C-alpha positions as CSV (number, residue, x, y, z in Angstrom):
1,M,11.8,18.7,-13.2
2,A,9.4,17.2,-10.7
3,G,7.7,13.9,-11.5
4,F,4.1,13.4,-12.4
5,R,2.1,11.7,-9.7
6,K,-1.3,10.0,-10.5
7,G,-3.8,8.1,-8.4
8,D,-5.7,4.9,-9.2
9,H,-8.9,4.5,-11.2
10,G,-10.9,3.4,-8.2
11,D,-8.8,0.3,-7.6
12,P,-5.3,0.6,-6.2
13,Q,-4.2,-2.3,-8.3
14,S,-4.8,-0.3,-11.5
15,V,-1.6,1.8,-11.1
16,R,0.4,-1.3,-10.2
17,Y,-0.7,-2.9,-13.4
18,E,0.1,0.3,-15.3
19,A,3.6,0.4,-13.9
20,A,4.2,-3.3,-14.8
21,G,3.1,-2.5,-18.4
22,L,5.3,0.5,-18.6
23,R,8.4,-1.5,-17.6
24,W,7.5,-4.4,-20.0
25,L,7.1,-2.0,-22.9
26,G,10.3,-0.1,-21.9
27,A,12.3,-3.3,-21.9
28,A,11.4,-3.9,-25.5
29,G,13.9,-1.3,-26.7
30,G,11.4,0.2,-29.2
31,A,9.1,3.1,-28.7
32,A,10.0,5.5,-25.9
33,V,8.0,4.9,-22.7
34,V,7.5,7.3,-19.8
35,E,9.9,6.3,-17.0
36,V,8.4,5.0,-13.7
37,V,10.1,6.9,-10.9
38,D,8.3,5.5,-7.9
39,E,5.0,3.8,-6.9
40,G,3.0,3.0,-3.7
41,P,-0.4,1.9,-2.7
42,G,-2.9,3.6,-5.0
43,W,-0.4,5.9,-6.7
44,L,2.3,6.0,-9.4
45,E,5.0,8.6,-10.1
46,T,6.5,8.9,-13.6
47,R,9.0,11.2,-15.1
48,R,7.4,14.5,-16.2
49,V,7.5,15.0,-20.0
50,A,8.3,18.4,-21.5
51,Q,6.1,18.3,-24.6
52,A,6.9,19.4,-28.2
53,R,4.9,19.7,-31.4
54,P,5.2,16.6,-33.6
55,D,6.0,16.7,-37.2
56,A,6.1,14.1,-40.0
57,R,9.6,13.0,-39.2
58,A,8.8,12.4,-35.5
59,A,5.7,10.5,-36.6
60,E,7.7,8.2,-38.8
61,E,10.2,7.5,-36.1
62,L,7.3,6.5,-33.8
63,G,6.1,4.1,-36.4
64,R,9.5,2.5,-36.8
65,A,10.0,2.4,-33.0
66,L,6.5,0.9,-32.4
67,A,7.4,-1.9,-34.8
68,R,10.3,-2.8,-32.7
69,T,8.2,-2.8,-29.5
70,H,5.7,-5.2,-31.1
71,A,8.6,-7.4,-32.4
72,A,9.8,-7.9,-28.8
73,G,6.9,-10.3,-28.6
74,A,4.8,-11.9,-25.8
75,P,4.2,-15.4,-24.7
76,Y,0.6,-15.7,-25.9
77,H,-2.5,-13.7,-26.7
78,G,-4.0,-12.1,-23.6
79,C,-0.9,-12.6,-21.5
80,P,-0.1,-10.0,-18.8
81,P,3.2,-8.3,-18.3
82,P,5.7,-10.4,-16.4
83,D,4.9,-11.1,-12.7
84,W,1.4,-9.8,-13.1
85,H,-1.4,-12.1,-12.0
86,G,-5.1,-11.7,-12.6
87,D,-7.0,-9.3,-14.8
88,G,-5.8,-5.8,-15.8
89,F,-7.4,-2.4,-16.4
90,M,-8.2,-0.2,-19.4
91,G,-8.9,3.1,-17.8
92,R,-11.9,2.4,-15.5
93,A,-12.8,-0.8,-17.2
94,A,-11.6,-4.3,-16.3
95,L,-9.3,-5.9,-18.9
96,P,-9.5,-9.7,-19.0
97,L,-6.0,-11.3,-19.0
98,R,-5.2,-15.0,-19.3
99,G,-3.0,-17.4,-17.4
100,S,-2.6,-19.7,-20.4
101,A,-2.7,-19.4,-24.2
102,P,-6.1,-19.4,-26.0
103,A,-6.8,-21.6,-29.0
104,S,-6.4,-18.7,-31.4
105,W,-6.3,-14.9,-31.7
106,G,-9.9,-14.9,-32.8
107,E,-11.1,-16.9,-29.8
108,F,-9.1,-14.5,-27.5
109,Y,-10.4,-11.3,-29.2
110,A,-14.1,-12.4,-29.2
111,T,-14.1,-13.8,-25.7
112,D,-11.9,-11.3,-23.9
113,R,-12.0,-8.0,-25.9
114,I,-15.6,-7.8,-27.3
115,L,-18.1,-9.8,-25.3
116,P,-17.1,-8.8,-21.8
117,Y,-18.3,-5.2,-22.3
118,L,-21.6,-5.9,-24.1
119,A,-23.8,-6.4,-21.1
120,A,-22.7,-3.0,-19.7
121,A,-23.3,-1.2,-23.0
122,V,-26.8,-2.8,-23.3
123,G,-27.5,-1.9,-19.6
124,N,-26.7,1.8,-20.0
125,G,-28.8,2.0,-23.2
126,A,-25.9,2.6,-25.6
127,I,-26.7,-0.7,-27.5
128,D,-30.2,-2.0,-28.0
129,D,-31.2,-5.7,-28.4
130,D,-30.8,-5.7,-32.2
131,G,-27.4,-4.1,-31.9
132,A,-26.4,-6.7,-29.3
133,R,-27.3,-9.5,-31.7
134,T,-25.1,-7.8,-34.3
135,V,-22.2,-7.7,-31.9
136,R,-22.7,-11.3,-30.9
137,R,-22.8,-12.4,-34.6
138,C,-19.6,-10.5,-35.2
139,A,-18.0,-12.2,-32.2
140,E,-19.0,-15.6,-33.4
141,R,-17.3,-15.0,-36.7
142,V,-14.2,-13.6,-35.0
143,A,-14.0,-16.6,-32.6
144,A,-14.4,-19.0,-35.6
145,G,-11.2,-17.5,-37.1
146,D,-12.9,-15.9,-40.0
147,H,-10.8,-12.7,-39.5
148,D,-7.5,-14.1,-38.3
149,A,-4.5,-12.7,-40.1
150,A,-0.8,-12.8,-40.0
151,Q,1.2,-10.5,-37.8
152,P,3.5,-7.9,-39.4
153,A,6.8,-9.3,-40.7
154,M,9.0,-8.5,-37.7
155,V,6.5,-10.0,-35.2
156,G,6.4,-13.7,-34.2
157,D,3.1,-15.3,-33.2
158,V,2.2,-12.6,-30.6
159,A,3.0,-8.9,-30.4
160,R,3.9,-7.0,-27.3
161,L,1.0,-4.4,-27.2
162,H,0.4,-1.1,-25.5
163,G,-3.2,-2.1,-25.5
164,D,-4.9,1.3,-25.2
165,L,-3.0,3.3,-27.8
166,W,-5.4,6.1,-28.6
167,S,-3.7,9.4,-29.5
168,G,-3.9,10.8,-26.0
169,N,-1.7,8.0,-24.8
170,V,1.2,9.2,-26.9
171,L,3.0,12.3,-25.6
172,W,5.4,14.1,-27.9
173,A,8.3,14.7,-25.7
174,E,10.9,17.4,-26.4
175,D,14.4,16.0,-26.9
176,D,17.1,18.3,-28.0
177,G,14.7,20.3,-30.2
178,T,12.9,17.3,-31.7
179,A,9.6,15.5,-30.7
180,V,9.8,11.9,-29.6
181,G,6.6,9.9,-29.4
182,T,6.4,8.6,-25.8
183,L,3.9,6.0,-24.6
184,I,1.9,6.5,-21.4
185,D,-1.1,4.8,-19.7
186,P,-0.8,1.3,-21.2
187,A,-3.1,-1.7,-20.8
188,A,-0.2,-3.9,-21.8
189,H,-0.7,-7.5,-23.0
190,G,0.0,-9.9,-25.8
191,G,-2.1,-9.6,-28.9
192,H,-2.1,-8.6,-32.6
193,A,0.0,-5.7,-33.7
194,E,-2.7,-4.3,-35.9
195,S,-4.7,-3.6,-32.7
196,D,-2.3,-0.9,-31.5
197,L,-2.1,0.7,-35.0
198,A,-5.9,0.7,-35.4
199,Q,-6.5,2.3,-32.0
200,L,-4.3,5.3,-33.0
201,G,-6.9,6.1,-35.6
202,V,-9.9,6.1,-33.3
203,F,-9.6,9.7,-32.2
204,G,-7.1,10.8,-34.8
205,A,-3.3,10.7,-34.1
206,P,-1.3,13.4,-35.8
207,Y,0.4,12.2,-39.0
208,L,-1.2,8.8,-38.6
209,D,-0.6,8.0,-42.3
210,R,3.2,8.6,-41.8
211,I,3.2,6.5,-38.6
212,V,1.7,3.5,-40.3
213,A,3.7,3.9,-43.5
214,A,7.0,4.0,-41.6
215,Y,5.9,1.0,-39.5
216,D,5.0,-0.9,-42.7
217,E,8.4,-0.1,-44.3
218,V,10.3,-1.9,-41.5
219,S,7.7,-4.5,-40.6
220,S,5.4,-5.1,-43.5
221,L,1.7,-5.5,-42.6
222,A,-0.2,-8.5,-43.8
223,D,-2.4,-8.2,-46.9
224,G,-5.8,-6.7,-46.2
225,W,-4.8,-4.8,-43.1
226,R,-6.8,-1.8,-44.1
227,E,-10.0,-3.8,-44.2
228,R,-9.3,-5.0,-40.6
229,V,-8.8,-1.6,-39.0
230,G,-12.4,-1.4,-37.9
231,L,-12.3,-4.9,-36.4
232,H,-9.2,-3.9,-34.3
233,Q,-10.9,-0.7,-33.2
234,L,-14.0,-2.6,-32.0
235,H,-12.4,-3.3,-28.6
236,I,-11.8,0.3,-27.7
237,L,-15.2,1.3,-29.1
238,I,-17.2,-1.2,-27.1
239,V,-15.2,-0.3,-23.9
240,H,-16.2,3.4,-24.5
241,A,-19.8,2.3,-25.1
242,A,-19.8,0.4,-21.8
243,L,-18.2,3.2,-19.8
244,F,-19.7,6.3,-21.4
245,G,-22.7,5.2,-23.5
246,G,-24.0,7.7,-26.0
247,T,-23.0,7.4,-29.7
248,Y,-20.2,5.0,-28.9
249,G,-22.9,2.3,-29.0
250,D,-23.9,3.2,-32.5
251,Q,-20.3,3.2,-33.6
252,T,-19.7,-0.2,-32.0
253,V,-22.7,-1.8,-33.7
254,A,-22.0,-0.2,-37.1
255,T,-18.4,-1.4,-36.9
256,A,-19.4,-4.9,-35.8
257,A,-21.9,-5.1,-38.7
258,R,-19.0,-4.8,-41.2
259,Y,-17.5,-8.1,-39.9
260,T,-20.7,-10.3,-39.5
């Protein structure tokens, strides 16, 4: 089967970052990751995936496997994949990455995952001035540590994240008659494991409840994780508000308001 070849998102570095993330996630020995076949200036070739229809059993296996990926860990919040220097990419958006550890997860999440996208979302009209104040108040509380929480049981201080784990970035690959959840298009970095799990719910992953339940069985989630889902979705929402405008701005503000 021929490979799948893709171009960059307007910056040739984006596919290099993607390839680095795929290799880092694959090295974790957890969730299946699409194989990098080759790469060059501005392009990336991966193994083509024959897709299958997922079922509850496949979803549960993805949950268990994702727990192992997260448990492989990362040096610090906001770290890049090995040998990557500078910022990364989340689709067409820049993704701030750090050269050293932040003071806390909250400081990292507020400074690098919420606030960098606010100006663009205001500029395109998705978020008005009142909404921007709400987002900033939320970011202040996050930075202060008001919403910090423990990682799942198998994870140390920092999880190894896919980083852009909406449902479209999980392909269900056919393997001897079964479906295997396979990760593609990462924005890989070190962070909080709840972020990947929350992102799966933004656009509705199939059998999401079974994915999370199986994850929780092998790597128990910290108390109150359900109440933090919106907080961990805030990054992907504000990125969409910055890139695409429209109702993503309203969703961002409404979500931020819950954590002010």
